[in-house]
C-alpha positions as a Markdown table, in Angstrom:
| # | Residue | x | y | z |
|---|---|---|---|---|
| 1 | Unk | 0.1 | -0.1 | 0.1 |
| 2 | Unk | 2.8 | 2.3 | 0.8 |
| 3 | Unk | 4.6 | 1.5 | -2.3 |
| 4 | Unk | 1.5 | 2.3 | -4.4 |
| 5 | Unk | 1.0 | 5.7 | -2.7 |
| 6 | Unk | 4.7 | 6.6 | -3.4 |
| 7 | Unk | 4.1 | 5.5 | -7.0 |
| 8 | Unk | 1.1 | 7.7 | -7.3 |
| 9 | Unk | 3.1 | 10.5 | -5.4 |
| 10 | Unk | 6.0 | 10.2 | -8.0 |
| 11 | Unk | 3.5 | 9.9 | -11.0 |
| 12 | Unk | 1.9 | 13.3 | -9.9 |
| 13 | Unk | 5.1 | 14.9 | -9.2 |
| 14 | Unk | 6.2 | 13.8 | -12.7 |
| 15 | Unk | 3.4 | 15.2 | -14.2 |
| 16 | Unk | 3.7 | 18.4 | -12.7 |
| 17 | Unk | 7.1 | 18.8 | -13.9 |
| 18 | Unk | 6.2 | 17.9 | -17.6 |
| 19 | Unk | 3.3 | 20.3 | -17.5 |
| 20 | Unk | 5.0 | 23.7 | -16.4 |
| 21 | Unk | 1.9 | 25.9 | -17.5 |
| 22 | Unk | -0.9 | 26.4 | -14.9 |
| 23 | Unk | -4.3 | 27.8 | -15.9 |
| 24 | Unk | -7.2 | 28.9 | -13.4 |
| 25 | Unk | -10.7 | 29.9 | -14.6 |
| 26 | Unk | -13.3 | 31.5 | -12.8 |
| 27 | Unk | -16.8 | 32.0 | -14.5 |
| 28 | Unk | -18.5 | 35.3 | -13.6 |
| 29 | Unk | -22.4 | 35.6 | -12.9 |
| 30 | Unk | -22.4 | 38.1 | -15.7 |
| 31 | Unk | -21.2 | 35.3 | -18.1 |
| 32 | Unk | -17.7 | 36.5 | -18.3 |
| 33 | Unk | -14.6 | 34.9 | -17.2 |
| 34 | Unk | -11.6 | 35.7 | -15.0 |
| 35 | Unk | -8.6 | 33.8 | -16.1 |
| 36 | Unk | -5.1 | 33.5 | -14.5 |
| 37 | Unk | -2.3 | 31.5 | -15.8 |
| 38 | Unk | 1.6 | 31.2 | -15.2 |
| 39 | Unk | 4.7 | 29.6 | -16.1 |
| 40 | Unk | 8.5 | 29.4 | -15.5 |
| 41 | Unk | 11.1 | 29.4 | -18.0 |
| 42 | Unk | 15.0 | 29.0 | -17.9 |
| 43 | Unk | 15.6 | 32.2 | -20.0 |
| 44 | Unk | 16.7 | 36.0 | -19.5 |
| 45 | Unk | 13.7 | 38.3 | -18.7 |
| 46 | Unk | 14.9 | 40.2 | -21.8 |
| 47 | Unk | 14.2 | 37.0 | -24.0 |
| 48 | Unk | 10.5 | 36.7 | -22.7 |
| 49 | Unk | 10.0 | 40.4 | -23.0 |
| 50 | Unk | 11.1 | 40.2 | -26.6 |
| 51 | Unk | 8.7 | 37.3 | -27.3 |
| 52 | Unk | 5.7 | 38.9 | -25.6 |
| 53 | Unk | 6.1 | 42.3 | -27.3 |
| 54 | Unk | 6.6 | 40.6 | -30.9 |
| 55 | Unk | 3.2 | 41.5 | -31.8 |
| 56 | Unk | 3.4 | 41.2 | -35.6 |
| 57 | Unk | 5.3 | 37.8 | -35.2 |
| 58 | Unk | 2.7 | 36.2 | -33.0 |
| 59 | Unk | 1.2 | 34.3 | -35.7 |
| 60 | Unk | 4.0 | 32.4 | -36.3 |
| 61 | Unk | 4.2 | 30.7 | -32.8 |
| 62 | Unk | 0.8 | 31.1 | -31.4 |
| 63 | Unk | -1.4 | 28.7 | -33.1 |
| 64 | Unk | -4.7 | 30.5 | -32.4 |
| 65 | Unk | -3.6 | 33.8 | -33.7 |
| 66 | Unk | -4.6 | 34.5 | -37.5 |
| 67 | Unk | -3.4 | 38.0 | -37.8 |
| 68 | Unk | -1.9 | 40.4 | -35.5 |
| 69 | Unk | -0.8 | 43.7 | -36.6 |
| 70 | Unk | 0.6 | 47.1 | -35.0 |
| 71 | Unk | -1.7 | 50.0 | -36.0 |
| 72 | Unk | 0.4 | 52.6 | -34.2 |
| 73 | Unk | 3.0 | 53.1 | -31.6 |
| 74 | Unk | 3.2 | 55.6 | -28.8 |
| 75 | Unk | 5.3 | 56.2 | -25.7 |
| 76 | Unk | 4.9 | 53.2 | -23.6 |
| 77 | Unk | 2.5 | 51.3 | -25.7 |
| 78 | Unk | 0.9 | 50.4 | -29.0 |
| 79 | Unk | -2.4 | 49.7 | -30.8 |
| 80 | Unk | -2.6 | 46.0 | -31.9 |
| 81 | Unk | -5.5 | 44.6 | -34.1 |
| 82 | Unk | -5.5 | 40.7 | -33.7 |
| 83 | Unk | -7.8 | 38.1 | -35.3 |
| 84 | Unk | -7.9 | 34.6 | -33.4 |
| 85 | Unk | -9.8 | 31.4 | -33.8 |
| 86 | Unk | -11.0 | 29.3 | -31.0 |
| 87 | Unk | -12.2 | 25.6 | -32.0 |
| 88 | Unk | -13.8 | 23.0 | -30.1 |
| 89 | Unk | -15.3 | 19.6 | -31.0 |
| 90 | Unk | -15.1 | 20.7 | -34.8 |
| 91 | Unk | -16.9 | 24.1 | -34.2 |
| 92 | Unk | -14.7 | 27.2 | -34.9 |
| 93 | Unk | -15.2 | 30.9 | -33.9 |
| 94 | Unk | -13.1 | 33.9 | -35.0 |
| 95 | Unk | -12.7 | 36.8 | -32.8 |
| 96 | Unk | -11.4 | 40.2 | -33.5 |
| 97 | Unk | -10.1 | 42.8 | -30.9 |
| 98 | Unk | -8.1 | 46.1 | -31.1 |
| 99 | Unk | -5.9 | 46.2 | -28.2 |
| 100 | Unk | -4.8 | 49.4 | -26.3 |
| 101 | Unk | -1.4 | 47.9 | -25.1 |
| 102 | Unk | 0.6 | 49.7 | -22.2 |
| 103 | Unk | 4.1 | 48.5 | -21.8 |
| 104 | Unk | 6.1 | 48.9 | -18.6 |
| 105 | Unk | 9.6 | 47.3 | -20.1 |
| 106 | Unk | 10.8 | 44.0 | -18.4 |
| 107 | Unk | 8.0 | 44.2 | -16.1 |
| 108 | Unk | 4.3 | 44.3 | -17.5 |
| 109 | Unk | 2.1 | 44.4 | -20.5 |
| 110 | Unk | -1.5 | 45.6 | -20.0 |
| 111 | Unk | -4.1 | 45.4 | -22.7 |
| 112 | Unk | -7.6 | 46.3 | -23.4 |
| 113 | Unk | -10.0 | 45.8 | -26.5 |
| 114 | Unk | -11.2 | 49.1 | -27.7 |
| 115 | Unk | -13.0 | 47.6 | -30.5 |
| 116 | Unk | -15.8 | 45.9 | -28.7 |
| 117 | Unk | -17.2 | 43.7 | -31.4 |
| 118 | Unk | -16.9 | 40.3 | -30.1 |
| 119 | Unk | -16.4 | 41.3 | -26.5 |
| 120 | Unk | -18.2 | 43.6 | -24.1 |
| 121 | Unk | -15.2 | 43.5 | -21.9 |
| 122 | Unk | -11.6 | 42.2 | -22.6 |
| 123 | Unk | -8.8 | 43.2 | -20.7 |
| 124 | Unk | -5.7 | 41.7 | -19.2 |
| 125 | Unk | -2.0 | 41.7 | -18.3 |
| 126 | Unk | 1.3 | 39.7 | -18.9 |
| 127 | Unk | 3.7 | 40.3 | -15.8 |
| 128 | Unk | 7.4 | 39.4 | -15.6 |
| 129 | Unk | 9.8 | 38.8 | -12.9 |
| 130 | Unk | 12.9 | 37.0 | -12.6 |
| 131 | Unk | 15.1 | 35.2 | -9.9 |
| 132 | Unk | 18.6 | 33.5 | -10.3 |
| 133 | Unk | 17.1 | 30.4 | -11.6 |
| 134 | Unk | 14.3 | 31.4 | -13.9 |
| 135 | Unk | 11.9 | 34.0 | -15.4 |
| 136 | Unk | 8.3 | 33.9 | -14.1 |
| 137 | Unk | 5.5 | 34.7 | -16.6 |
| 138 | Unk | 2.1 | 35.5 | -15.3 |
| 139 | Unk | -1.0 | 35.9 | -17.6 |
| 140 | Unk | -4.3 | 37.5 | -16.4 |
| 141 | Unk | -7.5 | 38.0 | -18.6 |
| 142 | Unk | -11.1 | 39.3 | -17.8 |
| 143 | Unk | -13.3 | 38.4 | -20.9 |
| 144 | Unk | -16.9 | 38.7 | -21.4 |
| 145 | Unk | -18.0 | 37.6 | -25.1 |
| 146 | Unk | -21.0 | 39.0 | -26.6 |
| 147 | Unk | -21.9 | 35.5 | -27.9 |
| 148 | Unk | -21.0 | 32.9 | -25.4 |
| 149 | Unk | -21.5 | 29.3 | -25.9 |
| 150 | Unk | -23.2 | 27.2 | -23.1 |
| 151 | Unk | -21.0 | 27.8 | -19.6 |
| 152 | Unk | -19.1 | 24.4 | -19.3 |
| 153 | Unk | -18.3 | 24.3 | -23.2 |
| 154 | Unk | -17.2 | 27.8 | -23.3 |
| 155 | Unk | -15.0 | 27.4 | -20.1 |
| 156 | Unk | -13.1 | 24.2 | -21.5 |
| 157 | Unk | -12.5 | 26.0 | -24.7 |
| 158 | Unk | -11.2 | 28.9 | -23.0 |
| 159 | Unk | -9.2 | 26.9 | -20.7 |
| 160 | Unk | -7.5 | 24.9 | -23.3 |
| 161 | Unk | -6.8 | 27.9 | -25.6 |
| 162 | Unk | -5.2 | 29.8 | -22.6 |
| 163 | Unk | -3.1 | 26.7 | -22.0 |
| 164 | Unk | -2.1 | 26.5 | -25.5 |
| 165 | Unk | -1.3 | 30.0 | -25.7 |
| 166 | Unk | 0.9 | 29.9 | -22.5 |
| 167 | Unk | 2.7 | 26.9 | -23.5 |
| 168 | Unk | 3.5 | 28.2 | -27.3 |
| 169 | Unk | 5.0 | 31.3 | -25.9 |
| 170 | Unk | 6.9 | 29.4 | -23.4 |
| 171 | Unk | 8.4 | 27.3 | -26.1 |
| 172 | Unk | 9.1 | 30.5 | -28.3 |
| 173 | Unk | 11.1 | 32.0 | -25.2 |
| 174 | Unk | 13.1 | 28.7 | -24.9 |
| 175 | Unk | 13.7 | 28.5 | -28.7 |
| 176 | Unk | 15.0 | 32.3 | -28.7 |
| 177 | Unk | 17.0 | 32.0 | -25.6 |
| 178 | Unk | 20.9 | 32.2 | -25.6 |
| 179 | Unk | 22.5 | 28.8 | -24.8 |
| 180 | Unk | 23.2 | 28.1 | -21.2 |
């Protein structure tokens, strides 16, 4: 019995180490969602920042992004138009946002949809911090779609989409990181 418990604990520990991305979702009574996610990566914070601010290169490493275009830049920010696709059980849906982006270099990127076509509310942030061993990246999003699917389905789609987004961003940071 003790051996089985130890084996199960080892399996959980291995699963946690193989899945460095964590995502939590809270459904609001308004029909919206609060999403939080995070990961750590063995790469300099500058590399993570370069990946997160590569707005026009997103479709090259984030599979759900169909188009990402910088419409303008200002001191400390940018306006970025994006089109993304979410799919679940053979159904897909395109979504468009025009993000007002505010950057605090090597610390945070906050964004809010100024378009309002597909979302009544869509705002969030990326936050970065580093330790001697790794760079930590946190993602938060508050989203209220104009057309929502059934609660449990929409929640699963959102969780999977954010989990994939964070995993793909993490992989791109690792790909661009200088060799140790």
